[in-house]
N, C-alpha and C positions, 0 to 999 in steps of 0.2 A: 502574279499577284494573288491568284486563288490559293496557291499553296501557302503563301505567307499569311493570308487571312485565316486559313484553316489551322495553321500552326499556332497563331495567336489565340484562336478560339479554343483549341485543345488545351493550351497552357492555362488560359483563364478558367476553364472548367476544372482542370486538375487542381489548381490553387484553391478554387472555391470548395472543392470536396475535401481536400487534405488539410487545409489551414484550420478549419473548426476543430478537427480531431486533434491537432497538435497544440492548439491554444486553450481548449476547454479545460484541461487539467490545471492550467495556470491559475484558474479561479477556484481551484479545489480548496479543501479545508485549510491548508497552510500555504497555498500559493506557491508550491514548489516547482511548478512547471511540468509535473508528471504525477503519476500515482503517488499517493501519500504512503511512505514507508515508515513504519513504526518499529520500536523494539521495547521489550520489557526491561526497564532499568533495574527493577527489583520486584520480587514476589516473596512475601514473607507470611508465614503462618505463625500466629502467636496464641499461646494458651492463656486464657483469662479465666481463672477459676476452673470450672468444669466445662467451659465453652471455648470455642476457637474463633479467631478473627483472622481474615486474610487482608493483606495490604499489598498494593501493586503500584509501581511508578511506571508510567507510560511516557516514552519520549519519541520525538521526531528524529529519524535516522539522519536526515540531511543536516539539521541544525543542532541536534542534541538537546533542544529545548523541551520542556514538559509539553505533553499533548493532551489537553483536556477535551471533553466533548465526544468521546467515543464510547461504544458499548463494550464493556469489559465484564465477562462472566466467568465463574469458576464452578466446576462440578467435580465430583469424586466418587470413587468406589473403594470400599474397605473390607474389613474382616467380616466374615459370615454374611456376605451379601449386602452389607450396609452401603447406602449411597446418600449423596446430597446433591442438590442443584439441578439445573443450573441456577446459580445465585448471581444476580446483577450487583456489581460493585458500584458504589456511588462516588462521585467526585464533588463533595460538598463545597469546596472552595474554588472549583474550576481551575485547579493548578496542576492537573495531570497526576494527582495522587489519589488513587481509588481505594476504597475499603468496604468491607461488609462483614457482618457477623455470620458465622456458619452454625452457631448453636453447639449442642453437645455432639461430640464425635468420639467414638470408641477408640481407645489406644490400640496401636498395632500398625500393620502395613496398609498403606493406602496408595491409590493412584489418583493424582490431582491434575486436572486439566484446566488451563486458562485459555479462554478464547477472546480475541479482540476483533471487533468489526465496526462498521459504520453505524452510527446511531440511526434509529428509524427516521426517515425523512432526510438523511444525509445525502451527499452528492455522489456516493458510490465509487469514489476514487481511492479508497483505502485498500491496501493489500492486507487481507486478514492474517491474523496470527492464531495458531492453534498449537499449544505446547503442553506436553504431559510429563509429569515427573513422578517417580516412585518415591514415597516418603514413609517414614516411620514416626507416627504421632505418639508422643509421651507427654503427659501432663507436666507443665512447668518448663518445657523446652521449646523455644522458638526455632523455626526452621527458615533459613534463607534458601530459596529455590534457585535464584540466579544472582550473579554478582552484579556489580555496577557496570553499566554500559552494555553493548550488544552481547548476546550469548556467545560463549567461547565455541571454538570448533568451526570457524568460518565466518561468513558474512552475516550481518544482522538479519533477523527474521524479516522476510518480505523485501530483501534487497534486490536490486536489478537496475537495468539501464533503460531509459526511454529512448527508443531508436526512431521515433517518428520524425524528428527534425532531420536526421541523417537520410532517412528514406525520402523525405520531401525534397531535400537538396539533390539527391541522386536522380530522382524523377525529373526535376527541372533541368539538370545538366543533360540527361539523356534526351529529353524533348528538344532542347536547344541544338544538340548535336544532329538529331534527325532533321530538324528544320533547316539547319545550315547545309547539310549534305544535299537535301532536296533542292534548296535554292541554288547551290553550286551546279548541280546536275542540269537544272533548267537554264542557267546562264550559259553553260557550255553549249547548249542546243540553240542558243540565240533567242530564247523565249522573252518576249517583251511584256507580256501580261495583258495584251489586247487581243481581241478576237480578229481572225483573218477575214 
């Protein structure tokens, strides 16, 4: 009887420790049941007179729906040591479409970086994005840095699989197997669970 009680106690502790870790992400930003995976649906630089504007569409990888409420920033370095940012992009309509003015930028070759992370005070379950593109800025010419949907060349930025439920299931099966083996061993010895 002691082995059975010990097995139940160990199983209870295991479930108490692992269950919160596997269910907490379910209450994350989008309730996906794991870390929030996002992708940049589009990033566009537009020339407006002698100034530039950046626009970005952020989407949830699991559902493809727009992802408002994240911290999206852009920075860059260009000709003759010129730099800008980081500049935070706003999502005025809370629809996952972010934008910001970059001001005047010299024409020429630039390196533009877009970073996406959790907003201050967020739940911390977003997988960050950090993408850099080489671009050539020319007045009057808009630039699309990514196409629609996840970036080409593989999985969307921040993709992966949450293995917590699989590990939890494997741990429970292993514990049950050990408990059953111990119980069988004791029953073969004629153990009744009472003191002699």
